N, CA, C and O atoms as a GROMACS GRO file, in nm:
protein
  388
    1MET      N    1   0.738  -0.991   1.428
    1MET     CA    2   0.709  -0.883   1.367
    1MET      C    3   0.813  -0.831   1.240
    1MET      O    4   0.928  -0.794   1.262
    2ARG      N    5   0.756  -0.835   1.119
    2ARG     CA    6   0.871  -0.782   1.011
    2ARG      C    7   0.886  -0.623   0.995
    2ARG      O    8   0.786  -0.551   1.003
    3ARG      N    9   1.003  -0.575   0.975
    3ARG     CA   10   1.015  -0.449   0.962
    3ARG      C   11   0.960  -0.400   0.851
    3ARG      O   12   0.974  -0.466   0.748
    4ILE      N   13   0.877  -0.262   0.847
    4ILE     CA   14   0.804  -0.189   0.734
    4ILE      C   15   0.886  -0.098   0.663
    4ILE      O   16   0.926  -0.010   0.738
    5VAL      N   17   0.932  -0.084   0.530
    5VAL     CA   18   0.971   0.012   0.456
    5VAL      C   19   0.915   0.034   0.342
    5VAL      O   20   0.859  -0.061   0.287
    6PHE      N   21   0.918   0.160   0.281
    6PHE     CA   22   0.802   0.230   0.196
    6PHE      C   23   0.902   0.270   0.074
    6PHE      O   24   0.986   0.359   0.090
    7SER      N   25   0.889   0.200  -0.046
    7SER     CA   26   0.957   0.222  -0.182
    7SER      C   27   0.956   0.404  -0.182
    7SER      O   28   0.883   0.470  -0.109
    8PRO      N   29   1.045   0.455  -0.270
    8PRO     CA   30   1.034   0.601  -0.330
    8PRO      C   31   0.902   0.623  -0.369
    8PRO      O   32   0.834   0.716  -0.326
    9GLU      N   33   0.846   0.502  -0.484
    9GLU     CA   34   0.743   0.514  -0.565
    9GLU      C   35   0.598   0.499  -0.437
    9GLU      O   36   0.495   0.563  -0.456
   10ALA      N   37   0.616   0.404  -0.312
   10ALA     CA   38   0.503   0.367  -0.248
   10ALA      C   39   0.487   0.565  -0.164
   10ALA      O   40   0.379   0.618  -0.140
   11LEU      N   41   0.623   0.632  -0.140
   11LEU     CA   42   0.622   0.743  -0.031
   11LEU      C   43   0.565   0.878  -0.182
   11LEU      O   44   0.528   0.989  -0.146
   12GLU      N   45   0.566   0.856  -0.275
   12GLU     CA   46   0.500   0.934  -0.385
   12GLU      C   47   0.340   0.937  -0.378
   12GLU      O   48   0.266   1.032  -0.354
   13ASP      N   49   0.300   0.754  -0.415
   13ASP     CA   50   0.170   0.758  -0.369
   13ASP      C   51   0.108   0.825  -0.252
   13ASP      O   52   0.012   0.902  -0.262
   14LEU      N   53   0.169   0.789  -0.136
   14LEU     CA   54   0.099   0.854  -0.024
   14LEU      C   55   0.095   0.956  -0.036
   14LEU      O   56  -0.019   0.993  -0.010
   15GLU      N   57   0.181   1.068  -0.073
   15GLU     CA   58   0.194   1.199  -0.115
   15GLU      C   59   0.083   1.234  -0.175
   15GLU      O   60   0.004   1.317  -0.130
   16GLU      N   61   0.067   1.154  -0.309
   16GLU     CA   62  -0.052   1.239  -0.392
   16GLU      C   63  -0.182   1.186  -0.361
   16GLU      O   64  -0.287   1.232  -0.406
   17ILE      N   65  -0.167   1.070  -0.268
   17ILE     CA   66  -0.365   1.034  -0.184
   17ILE      C   67  -0.374   1.141  -0.070
   17ILE      O   68  -0.484   1.164  -0.021
   18TRP      N   69  -0.272   1.204  -0.029
   18TRP     CA   70  -0.291   1.301   0.098
   18TRP      C   71  -0.339   1.410   0.000
   18TRP      O   72  -0.456   1.445   0.014
   19LEU      N   73  -0.268   1.467  -0.092
   19LEU     CA   74  -0.337   1.592  -0.151
   19LEU      C   75  -0.412   1.598  -0.219
   19LEU      O   76  -0.435   1.713  -0.256
   20TYR      N   77  -0.498   1.491  -0.282
   20TYR     CA   78  -0.587   1.446  -0.363
   20TYR      C   79  -0.728   1.444  -0.212
   20TYR      O   80  -0.824   1.518  -0.235
   21ILE      N   81  -0.732   1.379  -0.098
   21ILE     CA   82  -0.816   1.374  -0.017
   21ILE      C   83  -0.807   1.521   0.066
   21ILE      O   84  -0.907   1.574   0.115
   22ALA      N   85  -0.688   1.568   0.073
   22ALA     CA   86  -0.674   1.719   0.141
   22ALA      C   87  -0.750   1.817   0.072
   22ALA      O   88  -0.782   1.909   0.148
   23GLN      N   89  -0.788   1.830  -0.040
   23GLN     CA   90  -0.842   1.916  -0.109
   23GLN      C   91  -0.987   1.962  -0.055
   23GLN      O   92  -1.026   2.078  -0.041
   24ASP      N   93  -1.059   1.840  -0.029
   24ASP     CA   94  -1.165   1.847   0.060
   24ASP      C   95  -1.175   1.828   0.250
   24ASP      O   96  -1.277   1.842   0.317
   25SER      N   97  -1.068   1.800   0.289
   25SER     CA   98  -1.024   1.815   0.398
   25SER      C   99  -0.917   1.746   0.445
   25SER      O  100  -0.912   1.624   0.433
   26PRO      N  101  -0.819   1.818   0.503
   26PRO     CA  102  -0.667   1.766   0.529
   26PRO      C  103  -0.680   1.702   0.675
   26PRO      O  104  -0.592   1.623   0.709
   27ALA      N  105  -0.768   1.726   0.749
   27ALA     CA  106  -0.809   1.584   0.863
   27ALA      C  107  -0.837   1.484   0.825
   27ALA      O  108  -0.783   1.386   0.876
   28ARG      N  109  -0.928   1.470   0.727
   28ARG     CA  110  -0.960   1.361   0.678
   28ARG      C  111  -0.809   1.244   0.586
   28ARG      O  112  -0.782   1.124   0.578
   29ALA      N  113  -0.752   1.370   0.538
   29ALA     CA  114  -0.643   1.300   0.459
   29ALA      C  115  -0.534   1.277   0.549
   29ALA      O  116  -0.442   1.216   0.496
   30ASP      N  117  -0.516   1.307   0.674
   30ASP     CA  118  -0.471   1.293   0.799
   30ASP      C  119  -0.504   1.134   0.839
   30ASP      O  120  -0.432   1.036   0.852
   31GLY      N  121  -0.614   1.150   0.847
   31GLY     CA  122  -0.669   1.016   0.903
   31GLY      C  123  -0.661   0.904   0.821
   31GLY      O  124  -0.630   0.792   0.862
   32PHE      N  125  -0.690   0.930   0.708
   32PHE     CA  126  -0.656   0.824   0.567
   32PHE      C  127  -0.508   0.767   0.620
   32PHE      O  128  -0.495   0.653   0.666
   33LEU      N  129  -0.427   0.840   0.611
   33LEU     CA  130  -0.306   0.829   0.596
   33LEU      C  131  -0.263   0.758   0.743
   33LEU      O  132  -0.179   0.668   0.738
   34ASP      N  133  -0.312   0.792   0.857
   34ASP     CA  134  -0.285   0.704   0.969
   34ASP      C  135  -0.350   0.572   0.951
   34ASP      O  136  -0.302   0.471   1.003
   35GLN      N  137  -0.435   0.570   0.896
   35GLN     CA  138  -0.539   0.373   0.869
   35GLN      C  139  -0.464   0.321   0.790
   35GLN      O  140  -0.463   0.198   0.799
   36LEU      N  141  -0.379   0.376   0.692
   36LEU     CA  142  -0.300   0.300   0.583
   36LEU      C  143  -0.194   0.258   0.670
   36LEU      O  144  -0.150   0.143   0.666
   37TYR      N  145  -0.150   0.347   0.750
   37TYR     CA  146   0.032   0.310   0.826
   37TYR      C  147  -0.024   0.223   0.923
   37TYR      O  148   0.053   0.152   0.989
   38ALA      N  149  -0.147   0.215   0.943
   38ALA     CA  150  -0.145   0.132   1.103
   38ALA      C  151  -0.179  -0.048   1.031
   38ALA      O  152  -0.129  -0.153   1.071
   39LEU      N  153  -0.275  -0.029   0.925
   39LEU     CA  154  -0.282  -0.116   0.841
   39LEU      C  155  -0.156  -0.196   0.834
   39LEU      O  156  -0.152  -0.308   0.885
   40CYS      N  157  -0.066  -0.151   0.783
   40CYS     CA  158   0.099  -0.176   0.730
   40CYS      C  159   0.128  -0.214   0.857
   40CYS      O  160   0.124  -0.337   0.863
   41THR      N  161   0.160  -0.157   0.977
   41THR     CA  162   0.237  -0.189   1.098
   41THR      C  163   0.152  -0.271   1.183
   41THR      O  164   0.216  -0.313   1.279
   42GLU      N  165   0.050  -0.304   1.182
   42GLU     CA  166  -0.037  -0.360   1.282
   42GLU      C  167  -0.093  -0.520   1.218
   42GLU      O  168  -0.099  -0.623   1.286
   43LYS      N  169  -0.128  -0.508   1.076
   43LYS     CA  170  -0.163  -0.634   1.003
   43LYS      C  171  -0.044  -0.706   0.943
   43LYS      O  172   0.011  -0.806   0.991
   44LEU      N  173  -0.008  -0.638   0.821
   44LEU     CA  174   0.110  -0.688   0.759
   44LEU      C  175   0.205  -0.708   0.832
   44LEU      O  176   0.251  -0.821   0.811
   45ALA      N  177   0.258  -0.655   0.907
   45ALA     CA  178   0.378  -0.687   0.967
   45ALA      C  179   0.407  -0.800   1.050
   45ALA      O  180   0.505  -0.870   1.074
   46VAL      N  181   0.262  -0.791   1.093
   46VAL     CA  182   0.252  -0.969   1.181
   46VAL      C  183   0.192  -1.028   1.091
   46VAL      O  184   0.213  -1.146   1.117
   47PHE      N  185   0.115  -1.022   0.980
   47PHE     CA  186   0.073  -1.171   0.884
   47PHE      C  187   0.069  -1.140   0.745
   47PHE      O  188  -0.037  -1.132   0.683
   48PRO      N  189   0.193  -1.120   0.690
   48PRO     CA  190   0.219  -1.083   0.561
   48PRO      C  191   0.171  -1.166   0.469
   48PRO      O  192   0.143  -1.118   0.359
   49GLU      N  193   0.148  -1.319   0.492
   49GLU     CA  194   0.048  -1.350   0.418
   49GLU      C  195  -0.088  -1.339   0.384
   49GLU      O  196  -0.147  -1.386   0.286
   50ILE      N  197  -0.139  -1.255   0.496
   50ILE     CA  198  -0.274  -1.196   0.436
   50ILE      C  199  -0.297  -1.131   0.302
   50ILE      O  200  -0.414  -1.120   0.268
   51GLY      N  201  -0.210  -1.088   0.226
   51GLY     CA  202  -0.244  -1.062   0.084
   51GLY      C  203  -0.249  -1.170  -0.017
   51GLY      O  204  -0.226  -1.289   0.003
   52THR      N  205  -0.288  -1.102  -0.149
   52THR     CA  206  -0.284  -1.249  -0.224
   52THR      C  207  -0.218  -1.170  -0.364
   52THR      O  208  -0.208  -1.048  -0.376
   53GLY      N  209  -0.187  -1.252  -0.442
   53GLY     CA  210  -0.100  -1.220  -0.598
   53GLY      C  211  -0.240  -1.220  -0.652
   53GLY      O  212  -0.352  -1.260  -0.620
   54ARG      N  213  -0.167  -1.142  -0.772
   54ARG     CA  214  -0.285  -1.081  -0.879
   54ARG      C  215  -0.188  -1.152  -1.038
   54ARG      O  216  -0.072  -1.191  -1.054
   55ASP      N  217  -0.291  -1.142  -1.116
   55ASP     CA  218  -0.203  -1.191  -1.240
   55ASP      C  219  -0.139  -1.090  -1.306
   55ASP      O  220  -0.067  -1.131  -1.397
   56TYR      N  221  -0.141  -0.966  -1.290
   56TYR     CA  222  -0.064  -0.877  -1.352
   56TYR      C  223   0.081  -0.864  -1.268
   56TYR      O  224   0.184  -0.824  -1.323
   57LEU      N  225   0.076  -0.900  -1.140
   57LEU     CA  226   0.198  -0.908  -1.068
   57LEU      C  227   0.298  -1.011  -1.081
   57LEU      O  228   0.274  -1.123  -1.126
   58ASP      N  229   0.428  -0.964  -1.035
   58ASP     CA  230   0.559  -1.076  -1.004
   58ASP      C  231   0.505  -1.177  -0.923
   58ASP      O  232   0.412  -1.134  -0.855
   59GLU      N  233   0.526  -1.277  -0.908
   59GLU     CA  234   0.501  -1.404  -0.798
   59GLU      C  235   0.574  -1.361  -0.658
   59GLU      O  236   0.582  -1.454  -0.578
   60HIS      N  237   0.619  -1.256  -0.621
   60HIS     CA  238   0.689  -1.206  -0.547
   60HIS      C  239   0.614  -1.135  -0.438
   60HIS      O  240   0.640  -1.146  -0.319
   61VAL      N  241   0.495  -1.042  -0.504
   61VAL     CA  242   0.435  -0.919  -0.485
   61VAL      C  243   0.294  -0.975  -0.469
   61VAL      O  244   0.238  -1.051  -0.548
   62SER      N  245   0.234  -0.910  -0.323
   62SER     CA  246   0.109  -0.935  -0.272
   62SER      C  247   0.053  -0.807  -0.285
   62SER      O  248   0.111  -0.705  -0.323
   63ALA      N  249  -0.096  -0.822  -0.242
   63ALA     CA  250  -0.194  -0.723  -0.254
   63ALA      C  251  -0.261  -0.708  -0.163
   63ALA      O  252  -0.268  -0.822  -0.116
   64PHE      N  253  -0.344  -0.613  -0.075
   64PHE     CA  254  -0.374  -0.616  -0.010
   64PHE      C  255  -0.459  -0.493   0.002
   64PHE      O  256  -0.412  -0.389  -0.044
   65PRO      N  257  -0.605  -0.488   0.070
   65PRO     CA  258  -0.685  -0.371   0.020
   65PRO      C  259  -0.648  -0.300   0.152
   65PRO      O  260  -0.593  -0.343   0.254
   66CYS      N  261  -0.700  -0.162   0.117
   66CYS     CA  262  -0.773  -0.038   0.234
   66CYS      C  263  -0.829   0.030   0.174
   66CYS      O  264  -0.776   0.106   0.093
   67LYS      N  265  -0.971   0.022   0.199
   67LYS     CA  266  -1.069   0.108   0.130
   67LYS      C  267  -1.051   0.089   0.006
   67LYS      O  268  -1.050  -0.028  -0.033
   68ARG      N  269  -1.037   0.165  -0.063
   68ARG     CA  270  -1.025   0.185  -0.229
   68ARG      C  271  -0.948   0.170  -0.279
   68ARG      O  272  -0.954   0.162  -0.402
   69TYR      N  273  -0.833   0.159  -0.210
   69TYR     CA  274  -0.662   0.169  -0.236
   69TYR      C  275  -0.614  -0.003  -0.215
   69TYR      O  276  -0.651  -0.088  -0.134
   70MET      N  277  -0.536  -0.005  -0.304
   70MET     CA  278  -0.478  -0.176  -0.270
   70MET      C  279  -0.310  -0.115  -0.255
   70MET      O  280  -0.250  -0.033  -0.324
   71ILE      N  281  -0.270  -0.184  -0.150
   71ILE     CA  282  -0.130  -0.192  -0.095
   71ILE      C  283  -0.034  -0.295  -0.138
   71ILE      O  284  -0.054  -0.409  -0.096
   72TYR      N  285   0.082  -0.274  -0.226
   72TYR     CA  286   0.116  -0.390  -0.293
   72TYR      C  287   0.257  -0.411  -0.210
   72TYR      O  288   0.328  -0.316  -0.177
   73TYR      N  289   0.278  -0.505  -0.192
   73TYR     CA  290   0.431  -0.546  -0.108
   73TYR      C  291   0.476  -0.701  -0.162
   73TYR      O  292   0.416  -0.795  -0.214
   74ARG      N  293   0.611  -0.675  -0.121
   74ARG     CA  294   0.683  -0.768  -0.114
   74ARG      C  295   0.702  -0.817   0.039
   74ARG      O  296   0.653  -0.750   0.129
   75SER      N  297   0.790  -0.963   0.074
   75SER     CA  298   0.811  -0.964   0.226
   75SER      C  299   0.906  -1.099   0.189
   75SER      O  300   0.907  -1.188   0.104
   76ASP      N  301   0.985  -1.059   0.304
   76ASP     CA  302   1.091  -1.163   0.319
   76ASP      C  303   1.099  -1.219   0.470
   76ASP      O  304   1.003  -1.179   0.537
   77THR      N  305   1.169  -1.283   0.526
   77THR     CA  306   1.169  -1.330   0.680
   77THR      C  307   1.180  -1.222   0.770
   77THR      O  308   1.148  -1.225   0.888
   78VAL      N  309   1.240  -1.102   0.691
   78VAL     CA  310   1.264  -0.981   0.801
   78VAL      C  311   1.192  -0.861   0.761
   78VAL      O  312   1.157  -0.780   0.847
   79LEU      N  313   1.169  -0.844   0.643
   79LEU     CA  314   1.111  -0.718   0.588
   79LEU      C  315   1.043  -0.701   0.492
   79LEU      O  316   1.072  -0.736   0.377
   80ILE      N  317   0.922  -0.632   0.536
   80ILE     CA  318   0.787  -0.611   0.424
   80ILE      C  319   0.809  -0.450   0.335
   80ILE      O  320   0.766  -0.346   0.382
   81GLU      N  321   0.869  -0.455   0.228
   81GLU     CA  322   0.837  -0.342   0.165
   81GLU      C  323   0.752  -0.360   0.069
   81GLU      O  324   0.726  -0.452  -0.009
   82ILE      N  325   0.693  -0.198   0.102
   82ILE     CA  326   0.542  -0.166   0.027
   82ILE      C  327   0.631  -0.114  -0.108
   82ILE      O  328   0.749  -0.082  -0.116
   83ILE      N  329   0.552  -0.118  -0.185
   83ILE     CA  330   0.623  -0.096  -0.340
   83ILE      C  331   0.510   0.022  -0.393
   83ILE      O  332   0.544   0.120  -0.459
   84ARG      N  333   0.400  -0.001  -0.361
   84ARG     CA  334   0.293   0.106  -0.450
   84ARG      C  335   0.167   0.082  -0.337
   84ARG      O  336   0.147  -0.006  -0.253
   85ILE      N  337   0.085   0.213  -0.380
   85ILE     CA  338  -0.016   0.248  -0.259
   85ILE      C  339  -0.089   0.312  -0.378
   85ILE      O  340  -0.055   0.426  -0.411
   86LEU      N  341  -0.234   0.217  -0.477
   86LEU     CA  342  -0.273   0.264  -0.569
   86LEU      C  343  -0.418   0.260  -0.575
   86LEU      O  344  -0.469   0.152  -0.547
   87HIS      N  345  -0.514   0.378  -0.613
   87HIS     CA  346  -0.666   0.354  -0.600
   87HIS      C  347  -0.708   0.237  -0.700
   87HIS      O  348  -0.680   0.226  -0.819
   88GLY      N  349  -0.774   0.161  -0.627
   88GLY     CA  350  -0.854   0.044  -0.724
   88GLY      C  351  -0.898   0.104  -0.852
   88GLY      O  352  -0.882   0.022  -0.943
   89SER      N  353  -0.936   0.192  -0.885
   89SER     CA  354  -0.983   0.225  -1.021
   89SER      C  355  -0.914   0.248  -1.154
   89SER      O  356  -0.964   0.250  -1.266
   90ARG      N  357  -0.776   0.267  -1.112
   90ARG     CA  358  -0.664   0.304  -1.173
   90ARG      C  359  -0.624   0.125  -1.280
   90ARG      O  360  -0.654   0.009  -1.252
   91ASP      N  361  -0.564   0.173  -1.376
   91ASP     CA  362  -0.525   0.047  -1.451
   91ASP      C  363  -0.410  -0.011  -1.413
   91ASP      O  364  -0.295   0.012  -1.451
   92LEU      N  365  -0.460  -0.105  -1.313
   92LEU     CA  366  -0.315  -0.168  -1.257
   92LEU      C  367  -0.249  -0.234  -1.316
   92LEU      O  368  -0.126  -0.237  -1.302
   93PRO      N  369  -0.326  -0.319  -1.412
   93PRO     CA  370  -0.188  -0.403  -1.475
   93PRO      C  371  -0.105  -0.349  -1.583
   93PRO      O  372  -0.014  -0.413  -1.635
   94ALA      N  373  -0.151  -0.186  -1.628
   94ALA     CA  374  -0.090  -0.135  -1.704
   94ALA      C  375   0.044  -0.048  -1.609
   94ALA      O  376   0.160  -0.013  -1.632
   95ILE      N  377  -0.014  -0.043  -1.540
   95ILE     CA  378   0.133   0.023  -1.429
   95ILE      C  379   0.201  -0.055  -1.355
   95ILE      O  380   0.278  -0.008  -1.272
   96PHE      N  381   0.186  -0.194  -1.372
   96PHE     CA  382   0.289  -0.314  -1.340
   96PHE      C  383   0.379  -0.349  -1.469
   96PHE      O  384   0.499  -0.375  -1.461
   97GLN      N  385   0.306  -0.346  -1.590
   97GLN     CA  386   0.390  -0.326  -1.692
   97GLN      C  387   0.545  -0.331  -1.694
   97GLN      O  388   0.606  -0.309  -1.798
   0.00000   0.00000   0.00000
């Protein structure tokens, strides 16, 4: 199993996601972040090849969905770096330029 690390940008994304969802329900925001974290540690850490590339991404970056969000990450034999966690409705190609 690979070790998971979050980039500073991914940590900011998580904070923004939590703040947005918490406007309606802090408990739901907590639950969703728990879900995201579990997906990263239980699926991506074990099966990093589960993600797919995208035309707008560097060839070493993969994406994996979690509800309406996409988790973007790089992996090697030891580590998975979560680089961004973004809502699917955003202009993702523009963000990654």
